[in-house]
C-alpha positions, 0 to 999 in steps of 0.5 A: 468511495467509488472505484476510481477514487479507490484506485487513485488512493491506492496509487498515491498510497503506494507512491508514498509508501515507496518514498517512506521506505528506504532502498530499492524496491523495484517495479514501475508505476503498475507495480506501485498501483497494484501494491498500493491498492492491495495495501489500501485493502489491507490497511482498510481491513486491519483498520476496520478490524482493529479500530472499527474505523469508518473508511467511506470518505476519500478525504478522511485522514484516517482513510489515508493513514490506514491506506499508506500504512497498509501499503508500507506493510505490503511493500515490506513483504514484497521487498522480502519476497523479491529480495529473496528471489534475487539472492538465490539467483546470484 
């Protein structure tokens, strides 16, 4: 998968992760892109490590599920970090 394909996958995976998780995560499209790309990396790394999953194809359901799962995980961690900062300021 090329660089722009990976960015597109990360953006869509990050947007879907925001739709899946309830609540207010904050951040705009750039934060969504960054979290999605990081989530796609995390999901791909965990998928190849745990399941020996091949992730070269853009239109593979396996690639998408791992990228979305990784994005959800990264978004949860991001929410915990940002939520903790907001609580300490109040």
